VEXDREN-2710 file (C-alpha; in Angstrom, 1 decimal):
% VEXDREN-2710
k/r/px/py/pz
1/MET/13.1/158.9/-6.2
2/SER/12.6/160.4/-2.5
3/ALA/13.5/163.6/-1.1
4/ALA/16.9/163.8/0.7
5/PRO/16.4/163.7/4.4
6/PRO/16.6/166.5/6.2
7/SER/20.1/167.3/8.4
8/LEU/20.2/166.7/11.9
9/GLU/20.9/170.7/12.6
10/GLN/17.8/171.4/10.5
11/MET/15.1/169.4/12.6
12/SER/13.1/171.3/15.0
13/VAL/15.0/171.0/18.6
14/TRP/18.3/170.5/17.2
15/ALA/17.7/173.8/14.8
16/GLU/19.2/175.9/17.0
17/LEU/22.5/173.9/17.8
18/THR/25.7/173.8/15.2
19/GLY/28.9/171.7/15.0
20/GLN/27.6/168.6/17.0
21/ARG/26.3/166.6/14.1
22/GLU/27.4/163.4/15.8
23/ALA/26.5/163.9/19.3
24/ILE/22.8/165.0/18.2
25/ALA/22.6/161.7/16.3
26/VAL/23.3/159.7/19.5
27/LEU/21.0/161.6/21.5
28/ARG/18.3/161.6/19.0
29/ALA/18.8/158.0/18.3
30/ALA/18.1/157.6/22.4
31/ALA/15.0/160.1/22.6
32/ALA/13.4/157.8/19.7
33/ALA/13.3/155.0/21.9
34/THR/10.0/154.4/23.0
35/PRO/9.9/154.0/27.5
36/GLY/9.9/150.0/27.9
37/GLY/9.5/149.6/24.2
38/ALA/11.5/149.4/20.7
39/SER/13.6/152.0/19.5
40/ALA/12.1/153.8/16.2
41/ALA/15.6/154.7/15.6
42/ALA/16.8/151.8/14.3
43/ALA/15.6/152.6/10.9
44/ASP/16.9/156.1/10.8
45/GLY/19.7/156.4/8.8
46/ASN/20.8/159.4/10.2
47/ALA/21.1/158.6/13.5
48/ALA/22.6/154.8/13.3
49/GLY/25.2/156.6/10.4
50/ALA/27.1/158.2/13.2
51/ASN/27.0/155.2/15.6
52/PRO/25.4/152.0/15.0
53/ALA/25.9/150.2/17.9
54/ALA/24.2/152.8/20.0
55/ALA/21.4/153.7/17.6
56/ASN/19.0/151.7/20.1
57/ALA/20.6/152.6/23.2
58/MET/18.7/154.8/25.8
59/THR/19.9/154.7/29.5
60/HIS/18.8/156.9/32.5
61/ALA/21.7/159.0/33.0
62/TRP/24.0/160.9/30.7
63/LEU/27.0/163.1/31.0
64/LEU/27.1/165.8/28.0
65/THR/31.0/167.0/28.1
66/GLY/32.7/169.9/25.9
67/PRO/34.8/172.8/26.4
68/PRO/33.4/176.7/27.0
69/GLY/30.8/178.1/24.3
70/SER/30.6/174.3/22.6
71/GLY/27.0/174.5/23.5
72/ARG/26.5/171.6/26.3
73/SER/23.4/173.4/28.1
74/ASN/21.8/174.1/24.5
75/LEU/22.0/170.5/23.9
76/ALA/21.0/169.1/27.1
77/PHE/17.7/171.6/26.7
78/ALA/17.0/170.2/23.0
79/PHE/17.6/166.7/24.2
80/ALA/15.2/167.2/27.0
81/SER/13.0/168.8/25.1
82/ALA/13.0/165.2/22.5
83/LEU/12.4/163.1/25.7
84/LEU/9.5/165.0/26.8
85/SER/7.6/165.2/23.5
86/HIS/5.1/162.6/22.5
87/ALA/5.8/163.9/19.0
88/GLY/9.1/161.8/18.3
89/PRO/12.9/162.6/18.5
90/ASP/12.3/166.0/16.3
91/GLY/9.9/167.1/19.6
92/ASP/7.4/170.0/18.9
93/ALA/7.1/173.1/19.3
94/VAL/4.8/173.2/22.5
95/THR/7.0/171.0/24.3
96/ASP/10.2/173.0/23.3
97/ALA/8.4/176.5/24.0
98/GLN/7.7/174.8/27.8
99/VAL/11.2/173.4/28.5
100/GLN/13.3/176.9/27.3
101/ALA/11.2/178.7/29.5
102/ARG/11.9/176.0/32.3
103/THR/8.2/175.5/32.8
104/HIS/7.5/172.0/32.0
105/PRO/6.5/170.1/34.5
106/ASP/8.5/167.2/34.0
107/LEU/11.5/169.2/33.8
108/SER/13.3/169.8/36.6
109/VAL/16.8/172.0/36.4
110/LEU/19.7/173.0/38.7
111/SER/21.6/175.8/37.1
112/THR/23.3/177.6/40.1
113/GLU/24.3/181.4/40.4
114/LYS/27.3/180.2/42.7
115/VAL/30.5/179.3/42.9
116/ILE/29.4/175.6/44.0
117/ILE/26.4/173.7/44.1
118/THR/25.6/172.8/47.3
119/ILE/24.5/170.0/48.9
120/ASP/20.8/171.4/49.7
121/GLU/20.5/172.1/45.8
122/VAL/21.0/168.6/45.0
123/ARG/18.8/166.9/47.7
124/GLU/16.1/169.0/46.4
125/LEU/16.4/168.3/43.3
126/MET/16.7/164.4/44.1
127/ARG/13.5/164.7/45.8
128/SER/11.9/165.8/42.4
129/SER/13.3/162.9/40.7
130/GLN/11.2/160.7/42.5
131/TYR/7.8/161.6/41.1
132/SER/6.3/159.9/38.0
133/PRO/6.0/161.8/34.6
134/SER/2.6/163.7/34.6
135/VAL/2.6/164.7/31.1
136/GLY/5.6/163.7/29.3
137/ARG/7.3/160.2/28.7
138/TYR/10.0/161.2/30.8
139/ARG/10.9/163.1/33.8
140/VAL/14.1/164.5/32.9
141/MET/16.7/166.5/35.5
142/VAL/19.3/168.7/34.1
143/ILE/22.4/169.4/36.0
144/GLU/24.6/172.6/34.1
145/ASP/28.1/172.6/35.7
146/ALA/27.9/169.6/37.2
147/ASP/31.8/170.0/37.8
148/ARG/30.7/172.5/40.4
149/MET/29.7/169.8/42.6
150/THR/32.1/169.0/45.9
151/GLU/33.1/165.5/46.5
152/ARG/30.2/165.2/49.4
153/THR/27.2/166.4/46.7
154/SER/28.5/164.2/44.1
155/ASN/28.2/161.0/46.5
156/LEU/24.7/162.3/47.8
157/LEU/23.2/162.1/43.5
158/LEU/25.5/159.0/43.1
159/LYS/22.5/157.3/45.0
160/SER/19.9/158.5/42.9
161/LEU/22.1/157.5/39.5
162/GLU/22.5/153.8/40.9
163/GLU/18.8/153.5/41.8
164/PRO/16.9/155.7/39.6
165/PRO/13.1/156.0/39.8
166/GLU/11.4/154.3/36.0
167/ARG/11.1/157.1/33.2
168/THR/13.6/159.4/35.4
169/VAL/16.6/160.6/33.2
170/TRP/19.3/162.6/34.3
171/VAL/21.2/164.8/32.3
172/LEU/24.7/166.1/33.5
173/CYS/27.0/168.7/31.7
174/ALA/30.7/169.4/32.4
175/PRO/33.7/170.7/30.6
176/SER/35.2/167.3/30.9
177/ASP/34.4/163.9/32.4
178/ALA/37.8/163.8/34.4
179/ASP/35.9/167.0/36.5
180/LEU/33.8/164.4/38.1
181/LEU/34.2/161.3/40.5
182/PRO/34.6/158.1/38.9
183/THR/32.0/156.6/40.7
184/ILE/29.4/159.3/38.7
185/ARG/31.4/158.6/35.6
186/SER/30.7/154.8/35.6
187/ARG/27.0/155.5/36.2
188/VAL/26.6/157.8/33.1
189/ARG/26.8/157.6/29.2
190/THR/29.1/160.2/28.1
191/VAL/28.2/162.2/25.1
192/ARG/31.5/164.5/24.2
193/LEU/31.2/167.7/22.4
194/THR/33.7/169.2/19.7
195/VAL/34.7/173.4/19.3
196/PRO/32.6/174.0/16.5
197/SER/34.8/175.7/13.3
198/VAL/34.3/179.2/12.8
199/ALA/32.8/179.1/9.6
200/ASP/30.0/176.9/11.9
201/VAL/29.3/179.7/14.6
202/ALA/29.1/182.2/11.8
203/ALA/26.4/180.4/9.7
204/LEU/24.5/180.0/13.0
205/LEU/24.7/183.7/13.9
206/GLU/23.8/184.8/10.5
207/ARG/20.7/182.2/10.5
208/ARG/19.6/182.4/14.1
209/ASP/20.4/186.5/14.7
210/GLY/20.5/187.9/11.3
211/VAL/23.7/189.2/11.7
212/ASP/25.6/190.5/8.6
213/SER/28.4/187.4/7.1
214/ALA/31.3/189.4/7.6
215/LEU/30.5/190.7/11.3
216/ALA/29.2/187.0/12.1
217/GLU/32.5/186.0/10.9
218/GLN/34.5/187.9/13.0
219/ALA/32.7/187.9/16.3
220/ALA/32.7/183.9/15.9
221/ARG/36.7/184.5/15.1
222/HIS/36.9/186.6/18.1
223/ALA/35.2/184.8/20.3
224/GLN/37.0/181.6/19.3
225/SER/33.9/179.5/18.3
226/HIS/32.0/180.2/22.2
227/ILE/28.6/180.4/20.5
228/GLY/27.1/182.4/23.3
229/MET/30.3/185.1/23.3
230/ALA/30.1/185.2/19.6
231/ARG/26.3/186.3/19.7
232/ARG/27.1/188.9/22.2
233/LEU/29.9/190.6/20.5
234/ALA/28.0/190.1/17.2
235/THR/25.1/191.7/18.9
236/ASN/26.4/194.3/20.9
237/PRO/28.7/197.2/20.1
238/GLU/29.8/197.7/23.8
239/ALA/30.8/194.2/24.3
240/ARG/33.0/194.8/21.2
241/ALA/34.4/198.2/22.0
242/ARG/35.5/196.6/25.8
243/ARG/37.0/194.0/23.9
244/ASP/39.5/196.3/21.3
245/GLU/40.0/198.5/24.5
246/THR/41.5/195.4/26.8
247/LEU/44.0/194.6/23.7
248/ASP/44.9/198.2/23.2
249/LEU/45.8/198.1/27.1
250/ALA/47.8/195.3/27.2
251/LEU/49.5/196.3/24.3
252/GLY/50.4/199.8/25.4
253/ILE/51.9/199.3/28.9
254/ARG/55.4/200.5/29.1
255/SER/56.2/201.1/32.7
256/VAL/55.3/199.7/36.3
257/SER/52.5/202.6/37.1
258/ALA/50.6/201.7/33.7
259/ALA/50.9/197.8/34.6
260/VAL/48.7/198.8/38.1
261/GLN/46.6/201.3/36.5
262/GLY/45.6/198.6/33.5
263/ALA/45.0/196.5/35.9
264/ALA/42.5/198.4/37.5
265/ARG/41.1/199.2/34.4
266/LEU/40.7/195.7/33.2
267/VAL/38.9/195.0/36.4
268/GLN/36.6/197.8/36.0
269/ILE/35.8/196.5/32.0
270/ALA/35.0/193.3/33.7
271/THR/32.8/194.8/36.3
272/ASP/30.9/197.0/33.2
273/ASP/30.9/193.8/31.1
274/GLY/29.0/191.5/33.9
275/LYS/26.8/194.4/35.1
276/ALA/25.6/195.1/31.4
277/ILE/24.6/191.3/31.2
278/THR/23.2/190.9/34.3
279/GLU/21.2/194.3/34.4
280/GLU/19.4/192.7/31.4
281/ARG/18.7/189.5/32.7
282/ASN/17.8/190.6/36.2
283/GLU/14.9/193.0/34.3
284/GLN/13.6/190.3/32.3
285/GLU/13.6/187.9/35.5
286/ARG/11.7/190.6/37.3
287/GLU/9.3/191.1/34.7
288/ASP/8.6/187.3/34.2
289/ALA/8.4/187.0/38.3
290/LEU/5.7/189.4/38.4
291/ARG/3.6/188.2/35.6
292/SER/3.8/184.8/37.1
293/LEU/2.3/186.3/40.4
294/GLY/-0.4/188.1/38.9
295/ILE/1.0/191.6/39.0
296/GLU/1.3/194.2/35.7
297/PRO/4.5/196.0/35.5
298/GLY/4.7/198.8/37.6
299/GLY/2.0/197.7/40.4
300/THR/2.0/197.3/43.8
301/VAL/3.5/194.2/45.4
302/PRO/1.3/193.0/47.9
303/PRO/3.1/192.4/51.2
304/ALA/2.5/188.3/51.2
305/LEU/4.5/188.2/47.9
306/ARG/7.4/190.6/48.6
307/ALA/9.2/187.9/50.5
308/GLN/9.1/185.9/46.7
309/LEU/11.1/188.8/45.0
310/ARG/13.8/189.3/47.9
311/ALA/14.4/185.8/47.1
312/LEU/14.6/186.4/43.4
313/GLU/16.8/189.7/44.5
314/GLU/19.5/187.6/46.8
315/ASP/19.9/185.1/43.6
316/GLN/20.7/187.9/41.5
317/LYS/23.3/189.6/43.8
318/ARG/25.0/186.0/44.2
319/ARG/24.9/185.8/40.5
320/ALA/26.6/189.1/40.0
321/THR/29.8/187.8/42.1
322/ARG/30.1/185.0/39.4
323/SER/29.4/187.2/36.4
324/LEU/32.4/189.4/37.4
325/ARG/34.7/186.2/37.8
326/ASP/33.1/185.4/34.3
327/GLY/33.9/188.6/32.9
328/LEU/37.7/188.3/34.3
329/ASP/37.9/185.0/32.7
330/ARG/37.2/186.3/29.2
331/ILE/39.3/189.1/29.2
332/LEU/42.1/186.7/30.1
333/VAL/40.9/184.2/27.1
334/ASP/40.9/187.6/24.9
335/LEU/44.4/188.1/25.8
336/LEU/45.7/184.6/25.4
337/SER/44.3/185.0/21.8
338/LEU/46.3/188.2/21.8
339/TYR/50.0/186.8/22.7
340/ARG/49.0/183.2/20.6
341/ASP/48.8/185.3/17.6
342/ALA/51.8/187.0/18.4
343/LEU/53.5/183.3/18.6
344/MET/52.9/182.4/15.5
345/ILE/53.8/185.7/13.8
346/GLN/57.1/184.5/15.6
347/LEU/57.2/181.2/14.2
348/GLY/56.0/182.0/11.0
349/GLY/53.9/179.2/10.8
350/GLY/50.9/180.8/8.5
351/ALA/48.3/179.9/11.2
352/GLU/44.9/181.7/10.7
353/LEU/45.0/184.4/13.5
354/VAL/42.1/185.2/16.0
355/ASN/42.4/188.8/15.7
356/ARG/43.3/189.1/12.1
357/GLU/42.6/192.9/12.1
358/ARG/45.5/193.9/14.3
359/GLU/47.9/191.8/12.3
360/ALA/50.3/194.8/11.6
361/GLN/50.5/195.7/15.1
362/LEU/51.0/192.4/16.3
363/THR/53.6/192.0/13.9
364/GLU/55.6/194.8/15.3
365/HIS/54.9/193.9/18.7
366/ALA/56.2/190.3/17.5
367/GLY/59.9/191.7/16.4
368/LYS/60.2/193.2/19.8
369/THR/60.1/189.8/21.7
370/SER/60.9/186.4/21.4
371/PRO/58.4/183.1/20.9
372/ALA/60.0/182.1/24.3
373/ARG/59.0/185.3/26.0
374/SER/55.6/185.0/24.4
375/LEU/54.9/181.4/25.8
376/HIS/56.5/183.0/29.4
377/MET/53.3/185.8/29.2
378/MET/50.7/183.1/28.2
379/ASP/52.0/181.1/31.3
380/ALA/51.4/184.5/33.4
381/ILE/48.1/184.7/31.9
382/ALA/47.0/181.1/32.6
383/GLU/48.3/181.5/36.3
384/ALA/46.2/184.4/36.7
385/ARG/43.1/182.7/35.8
386/GLN/44.4/180.0/38.4
387/ARG/44.8/182.6/41.1
388/ILE/41.4/184.5/40.5
389/ASP/39.5/181.1/40.4
390/ALA/41.2/180.7/43.8
391/ASN/39.8/183.8/45.2
392/VAL/43.0/185.6/45.1
393/ASN/42.4/189.4/44.5
394/PRO/41.6/189.8/41.0
395/THR/43.3/193.4/40.8
396/LEU/46.2/191.8/42.7
397/ALA/46.4/188.9/40.3
398/LEU/46.3/191.0/37.0
399/GLU/49.0/193.4/38.3
400/ALA/51.3/190.6/38.7
401/MET/50.5/189.4/35.2
402/LEU/50.8/193.0/33.6
403/VAL/54.4/193.0/35.2
404/THR/55.4/189.7/33.9
405/GLY/54.6/191.0/30.3
406/LEU/56.2/194.0/31.0
407/GLU/59.5/192.2/32.0
408/GLN/59.0/190.1/28.9
409/ALA/59.1/192.7/26.9
410/ALA/62.1/194.7/28.3
END
């Protein structure tokens, strides 16, 4: 009696993914195909079971879509590892390490730290895509946040998608296929990711990061299954404290002056959170850059190499601006969960609360207002997100939102 085959999530390059069994099956089946030859996936029950018609399918352009935190980028790089490896669709440790470090010679990645992807960045990536693979089976081009391309930039990329070089594979990531031009969508194969369950994310935190089960469940629930945010909440006490302060602040506002002060404090919380994230990453990037240049940490940088470090510092400054915006968005998502919970209590639906630890506090708040007012506040939060995304001053946008909440509680 043969042993049961391992689950897709337990396979090497797919091991860090969770809750995406069908998407993994499709991509693994494609990676099992030999360039220019028949696919080895046809005999694989795991891959064929998810989508028999797609078991042998390999194409030159892919679009991975899914909500924030669903693991689009992680899945894209796992797919890249499987495509580049000569060991088969489960990859190998050496290739995967190179992909994760972004040092594989046949991998090119466009991951912008700006609000939009520039046409020059895409033009450079297209130039790189013309090279033949040097050591891997394919040349893989990954564009994270492909929805950040303007129409002009997308039309430039379209030329490469229409006439791709042999053995070049494009992998685009975006929240939704609707975020890209129809002409782009028509030339890629879309794989849709789902929001993983709280249990799936918690299990990943326990397995990968060694987090206690209770804390892992709480972090996954508070992050609403956003994998990256869940990991941060589970492993960073300061991040948890900032989230608690955000919710306490929102529920404690009783006057217009308090709303104004609260908005300023929320911006400061977002600034502190973004700074904590970027400082840790910046230091690691600088150490890696110095090491790649052959300079020991703390050593003197030769004048001829200082321009490279200045370019890195400029990129880090641009990332700091985006980190603030991302931090504000995290705050607004947390606030949205708060009023969503209040609405669930008011409607008596018995749905699982995101902020279960605050049930008594939320019940008291829900009793002082109405479902209509809770919905109105949720609309105000959504409007604040849109305003900040449109470059409205964050403090003013948050002030308007909090004053709306004050009016609804009156």
